[in-house]
C-alpha positions in Angstrom: 119.8 91.8 81.9 120.9 95.0 83.7 118.8 98.0 84.6 120.1 101.5 84.9 118.0 104.1 86.8 119.2 107.7 86.8 117.7 109.5 89.8 120.2 112.1 90.9 117.8 115.0 90.6 116.2 116.3 93.9 112.7 116.9 92.4 112.3 120.6 93.0 108.7 120.6 91.8 107.7 118.3 94.6 109.1 120.5 97.4 108.8 120.7 100.4 108.7 116.8 100.4 111.9 116.4 98.5 113.9 118.7 100.8 114.3 115.7 103.1 113.7 112.7 100.8 114.8 112.2 97.2 111.7 112.1 94.9 112.1 108.5 93.8 111.7 107.4 97.4 108.4 109.2 97.9 105.7 106.6 98.6 103.0 105.5 96.1 100.4 103.2 97.6 102.8 102.3 100.3 106.0 101.7 98.3 108.7 104.1 97.0 108.3 105.3 93.4 111.5 103.7 92.4 110.5 100.3 93.9 107.2 100.5 92.0 109.2 101.2 88.8 111.6 98.3 89.3 108.7 95.9 90.0 106.9 97.0 86.9 109.9 96.5 84.7 110.4 93.0 86.2 106.8 92.2 85.2 107.3 93.0 81.5 110.6 91.3 81.2 111.1 87.6 80.6 114.8 87.9 81.2 116.2 87.6 84.8 117.6 90.8 86.2 121.3 90.7 87.1 122.3 94.1 88.3 120.5 97.4 88.9 122.5 100.6 88.9 121.0 103.5 90.8 122.6 106.9 89.7 122.2 109.3 92.6 123.7 112.4 94.2 126.4 112.0 96.9 124.2 113.8 99.4 121.5 111.1 99.4 123.1 109.3 102.3 123.9 105.8 103.2 120.4 104.9 104.4 119.1 105.8 101.0 121.8 103.7 99.3 121.0 100.7 101.5 117.3 101.0 100.7 118.0 101.0 97.0 120.1 97.9 97.3 117.2 96.2 99.1 114.8 97.2 96.3 117.2 95.5 93.8 117.4 92.4 95.9 113.6 92.2 96.0 113.5 91.4 92.3 116.5 89.1 92.3 119.1 91.7 91.3 122.3 93.1 92.7 122.0 96.8 93.5 124.9 99.1 92.7 125.3 102.8 93.5 126.8 105.3 91.1 127.2 109.1 91.6 126.4 111.9 89.2 128.3 114.9 90.4 127.3 117.3 87.6 123.9 117.4 85.9 125.0 117.4 82.3 122.1 115.6 80.6 120.6 112.2 80.1 123.5 110.6 78.2 126.0 111.8 80.8 123.8 110.4 83.6 123.6 107.0 82.1 127.3 106.8 81.5 127.9 107.2 85.2 126.9 103.5 85.3 128.8 102.6 82.2 130.1 99.3 83.6 126.5 98.0 83.4 126.2 98.9 79.7 126.9 95.4 78.4 124.4 93.0 76.7 120.7 93.6 77.3 120.1 96.8 79.2 117.0 98.7 80.3 117.3 102.4 81.1 114.5 103.8 83.2 114.3 107.4 84.6 112.8 107.3 88.1 110.2 110.0 87.8 107.7 108.0 85.8 105.6 104.9 86.3 103.6 102.9 83.8 101.2 100.1 83.2 101.7 97.6 80.4 99.9 94.4 79.3 102.8 92.9 77.2 106.1 91.1 77.6 109.1 92.8 76.2 110.6 91.3 73.0 114.3 91.1 73.9 115.2 90.1 70.3 114.6 93.7 69.0 117.6 96.1 68.7 115.8 98.5 71.0 112.4 99.5 72.3 111.5 103.0 73.2 108.4 103.3 75.4 106.1 106.1 74.3 102.7 107.5 75.0 100.5 109.9 73.0 100.3 113.3 74.6 98.4 116.5 74.0 101.4 118.8 74.2 104.5 117.2 72.8 106.7 120.3 73.1 107.7 119.4 76.7 109.1 115.9 75.7 111.4 114.1 73.5 109.2 112.5 70.7 109.5 109.9 68.0 108.3 109.5 64.4 107.6 106.0 63.0 107.3 104.6 59.5 104.5 102.2 58.2 106.4 99.2 59.6 106.4 100.8 63.1 110.1 101.4 63.0 111.3 104.6 64.6 112.6 107.1 61.9 113.4 110.2 64.0 114.1 111.3 67.5 113.3 114.9 68.3 114.1 116.6 71.6 111.3 119.0 72.8 110.1 120.1 69.4 109.1 123.7 69.1 106.9 122.9 66.1 104.7 119.8 65.8 106.4 116.7 64.4 104.8 114.0 66.5 102.6 113.4 69.6 104.3 110.2 70.6 106.3 111.2 73.7 109.2 109.2 75.1 108.2 108.3 78.6 111.7 107.6 79.9 112.0 103.8 79.6 114.2 102.2 77.1 115.4 98.7 76.2 118.7 98.1 74.3 119.9 94.7 73.0 123.5 95.9 72.8 124.5 98.0 75.8 128.1 98.4 74.5 126.8 100.0 71.3 124.8 102.5 73.3 127.8 103.3 75.6 130.0 104.0 72.5 127.6 106.5 71.0 127.0 108.3 74.3 130.7 108.6 74.9 131.2 110.0 71.4 128.8 112.9 72.3 130.9 113.7 75.4 134.3 113.3 73.7 133.2 115.7 70.9 131.2 118.0 73.2 128.0 117.5 71.2 125.1 119.0 73.1 121.5 119.7 72.4 119.8 122.5 74.4 123.0 122.7 76.5 123.1 119.0 77.6 124.4 115.7 76.4 121.1 114.1 75.2 120.4 110.4 75.0 118.2 111.0 71.9 121.3 112.2 70.0 123.0 108.9 70.8 119.9 107.0 69.6 119.9 108.9 66.4 123.5 108.0 65.7 122.8 104.3 66.5 119.9 104.4 64.1 122.0 105.8 61.3 124.5 102.9 61.9 121.8 100.3 61.4 120.0 99.9 64.7 116.2 99.4 64.3 114.2 100.8 67.3 110.6 100.0 67.8 108.0 101.9 69.9 106.7 100.2 73.1 103.1 101.4 73.9 102.0 101.5 77.5 98.4 101.4 78.6 99.0 104.2 81.1 101.8 106.6 81.9 101.9 108.1 85.3 104.0 111.1 86.3 105.3 112.0 89.7 106.7 115.4 88.9 104.7 117.6 91.3 102.2 117.3 94.2 99.0 117.0 92.1 100.6 114.5 89.7 101.9 112.4 92.6 98.5 112.3 94.3 96.9 111.3 91.0 99.5 108.5 90.5 98.8 107.2 94.0 95.1 107.2 93.2 95.6 105.2 90.0 98.0 102.8 91.6 95.5 102.0 94.4 93.0 101.2 91.6 95.5 98.9 89.9 96.2 96.9 93.1 92.8 97.2 94.8 92.3 93.4 94.9 95.5 93.1 97.1 95.4 93.1 100.9 96.3 96.8 101.5 95.4 97.3 105.1 97.9 96.0 107.7 96.7 93.6 110.3 98.0 95.8 113.0 95.7 98.7 112.2 93.5 99.7 115.1 90.1 101.0 114.0 87.5 102.5 116.4 84.2 103.8 115.1 85.8 104.5 111.7 85.0 103.7 108.1 87.5 102.8 105.4 86.3 103.4 101.8 88.5 101.3 99.5 90.9 101.4 97.7 93.1 102.5 100.6 96.6 101.6 101.7 97.2 101.6 105.5 100.6 100.7 106.9 101.6 99.0 110.2 100.5 100.3 113.6 98.1 103.0 112.3 95.3 104.1 114.7 92.0 105.3 113.3 89.3 106.8 115.6 86.0 108.4 114.6 87.2 108.9 111.1 86.3 108.3 107.4 89.3 107.3 105.3 89.1 107.0 101.5 88.8 106.4 98.8 92.3 106.7 97.3 94.2 107.4 100.5 97.7 106.0 101.5 98.7 106.2 105.2 102.2 105.3 106.4 103.1 103.3 109.5 102.7 104.6 113.1 100.3 107.4 112.0 97.3 108.4 114.2 94.1 109.9 112.7 91.2 111.0 114.9 87.9 112.7 114.1 88.8 113.3 110.5 87.6 112.9 107.0 90.3 112.2 104.4 90.1 111.5 100.7 92.5 111.2 97.7 95.7 111.9 99.7 99.0 110.6 100.9 99.9 110.7 104.6 103.4 109.5 105.4 104.8 107.9 108.6 104.6 108.9 112.3 102.1 111.7 111.7 99.1 112.8 113.7 95.9 114.2 112.2 93.1 115.5 114.4 89.7 117.1 113.6 90.7 117.4 110.0 88.9 117.4 106.7 91.1 117.3 103.5 91.6 115.9 100.1 94.1 116.1 97.2 96.9 116.5 99.7 100.3 115.2 100.8 101.5 115.2 104.4 105.1 114.2 105.1 106.6 112.3 108.0 106.2 113.4 111.6 103.5 116.0 110.7 100.8 117.2 113.0 97.7 118.7 111.3 94.3 120.0 112.3 92.0 121.8 110.0 90.2 121.8 106.6 91.8 122.0 103.2 91.2 120.9 99.6 94.8 121.3 98.6 97.4 120.7 101.3 101.2 120.0 101.0 103.1 119.8 104.2 106.7 118.6 104.4 108.3 116.6 107.2 108.1 117.8 110.9 105.5 120.4 110.2 102.8 121.3 112.7 99.6 123.1 111.6 96.6 123.7 113.9 
C-alpha cells in the first residue's frame, strides 16, 4: 500500500513558528506532527507500507526532505518527495504524486491527527474517515444511508446537510480510479469554490459504482493554530503516558516533574516544576520556573518563568510570566 501526504502549505495560522519550520514538522510530544500521522496510519493498517509520497513546497529545503524520508523508513516505507508549485486545491495536490496512485492508497493531509481502535478493512472500495462536529460549515461533510454507505459529499455546506466532517484521511482500493477522476476535473477545469476539490472526484467515483464507507475515529486532533497544537500535545501525552518519555540524559536538580511530560536529550532542570502536559526539546535549560501545558522546542533557555498554554520555538530565551505565550525561533524576552 502507498500513502500520499499533501503538506505544501506553510501553516499561516501557526505563525510565528511556521516562518522557519513547515507546520507538519512541528513537534507533538517529541515527534513531528507528520511522523505521528504516519505512525498512526501504520497502526490501523494490516497491509505493509511500500511508498510514502510527501507533497511539499520547493522552499522546504533538503534537510526537511531527508527528515521526511527517514520518517517513511521508520515504518518500513520508501519516502518520495513531490512538489506542488501552485496551490490549486486538494485534488491538484494529490495528483502531484500521481505515480503512487496505483492499487491500495491512503491519502492523509498532514494537519490532523487521530486516534482509532480498529483495523482498516482493505476490501472496501473506499473509507472516508469522519468525525461529528458542532459546526460543519467549515468542513467537507458526508451523508450516509441506512447501510452506512456514503450517499453525498458536500464541500463546506452553507446550510446544514450533515455534521459528519471529513477529517482528511482517506483509503482507496483502486488508486488508478481515483487518479482518473481527479485528472478529469483538471482537464475540464471543474472547480468548486475556486479549486479542484477531491470531494468532486469522490462524487464522480460514487456515481460510477464505487461504494464508500465512513471510518469513525475515537478522537480527531487539529494542529491548525497555537491553542489547537498545545491541546493536541496534551492529548497525545495522555495517549502515550505509559511510555518512557523522559530521556536518561536529563539532569534534574531540586525539580519536580508532574507527568505526563516529554523531555528530550540533554535537558537541564533546576529549581523548577514541570508539568503536567509539557513537551521539552533537546538541549534546553530551565531554571527557577513553573511550566504547565506547553511546548518548548530545542536549545532554549527559560529562567525565572511561570507560564502555561504556550509554545516556545528553538533557540528561545525567556523570562517572565504568561498564560498565553507564542514565541518563534531565536526570540529573546526578559
